[in-house]
Wavefront OBJ file of the C-alpha trace (Angstrom):
o trace
v 78.243 108.502 129.076
v 76.848 107.853 132.466
v 73.563 109.258 131.191
v 73.343 106.787 128.319
v 74.476 103.704 130.270
v 71.684 104.735 133.075
v 69.043 105.314 130.653
v 70.166 101.892 128.685
v 70.083 100.002 131.992
v 66.608 101.254 132.976
v 65.696 100.108 129.510
v 66.812 96.586 129.856
v 64.847 93.302 131.081
v 67.844 92.308 133.334
v 66.165 90.435 136.187
v 69.371 89.776 138.176
v 72.656 91.258 138.937
v 74.615 89.075 136.295
v 72.310 89.925 133.636
v 72.600 93.378 134.657
v 76.292 93.290 134.289
v 76.346 91.449 131.138
v 73.933 94.173 129.834
v 76.676 96.709 130.592
v 79.207 94.767 129.135
v 77.426 94.498 126.173
v 76.809 98.260 125.658
v 80.295 99.112 126.512
v 81.487 96.683 123.598
v 78.733 98.253 121.380
v 80.104 101.747 121.667
v 83.690 100.712 121.381
v 82.825 98.625 118.201
v 80.940 101.662 116.666
v 84.069 103.888 117.577
v 86.268 101.481 115.579
v 84.234 101.053 112.633
v 83.366 104.891 112.509
v 87.201 105.511 112.351
v 87.727 102.907 109.668
v 84.889 104.504 107.437
v 86.614 108.016 107.822
v 89.702 106.907 107.182
v 88.699 105.005 103.986
v 86.879 108.174 102.955
v 90.191 110.253 103.509
v 92.125 107.920 101.146
v 89.569 107.695 98.433
v 89.380 111.544 98.349
v 93.588 111.424 98.001
v 93.285 108.783 95.448
v 90.896 111.467 93.457
v 93.340 114.343 94.156
v 96.203 111.962 92.693
v 94.143 110.935 89.700
v 93.397 114.554 88.472
v 96.913 115.898 89.331
v 99.650 113.125 89.761
v 102.784 114.544 91.779
v 105.003 113.356 94.348
v 103.601 114.845 97.241
v 99.969 113.786 96.152
v 101.511 110.101 95.829
v 103.144 110.766 99.206
v 99.892 111.628 100.599
v 97.780 108.680 99.277
v 100.663 106.273 100.476
v 100.334 107.822 104.218
v 96.377 107.814 103.992
v 96.578 104.297 102.772
v 98.652 103.060 105.590
v 96.671 104.938 108.063
v 93.558 102.793 106.899
v 95.259 99.656 106.784
v 96.547 99.999 110.212
v 92.962 101.142 111.846
v 91.527 98.001 109.695
v 94.086 95.454 110.963
v 93.615 97.041 114.611
v 89.656 96.435 114.426
v 90.162 92.831 113.310
v 92.638 92.234 115.770
v 90.020 93.472 118.578
v 87.168 91.326 117.032
v 85.385 94.289 115.602
v 85.465 93.533 112.133
v 85.950 89.451 110.817
v 89.354 89.031 108.820
v 87.511 88.363 105.699
v 85.512 91.441 106.028
v 88.943 93.539 106.772
v 90.684 91.866 103.842
v 88.076 92.705 101.569
v 88.214 96.457 102.672
v 92.137 96.522 102.249
v 91.461 94.658 98.663
v 88.976 97.233 97.878
v 91.374 100.244 98.925
v 94.300 98.926 96.897
v 92.098 98.187 93.776
v 91.356 101.904 93.578
v 94.809 103.011 93.572
v 96.084 100.043 90.839
v 94.661 101.468 87.465
v 95.915 105.184 88.221
v 99.610 104.066 88.925
v 99.531 101.990 86.024
v 98.475 105.012 83.724
v 100.587 107.428 85.120
l 1 2 3 4 5 6 7 8 9 10 11 12 13 14 15 16 17 18 19 20 21 22 23 24 25 26 27 28 29 30 31 32 33 34 35 36 37 38 39 40 41 42 43 44 45 46 47 48 49 50 51 52 53 54 55 56 57 58 59 60 61 62 63 64 65 66 67 68 69 70 71 72 73 74 75 76 77 78 79 80 81 82 83 84 85 86 87 88 89 90 91 92 93 94 95 96 97 98 99 100 101 102 103 104 105 106 107 108 109
C-alpha cells in the first residue's frame, strides 16, 4: 500500500502541505469505498446464485442458505450506507432488488 500512496503523491499536483494531506486522505477514502462496494457486489452475487439454486431445487436447507446470504448482503449494504459509501436511496434500491428476486419464487413454492 505504501508503494501505491507514494506513487499517488508523486503524481498529484498538490503545492502545499495541506493540499498534500487532503490528497492522501482522498486516496485512503477512495480505497476504503472501493473495498465496501466490491464486498457489496460480491455478497449480492452470492445471494443471487443461492436464489437460483433454491429456484431449481426448493428445499429447507437451500431456503435457509438464501436467508443467510440475504441477511449478509443487507448488513453490508446498511454498513456502506451508514459510512457514506452508498447513498441511502442507492442502498434501498439494492435491497429492494434483492428482495424482488426471491418473492416470485417463494409464492410459487
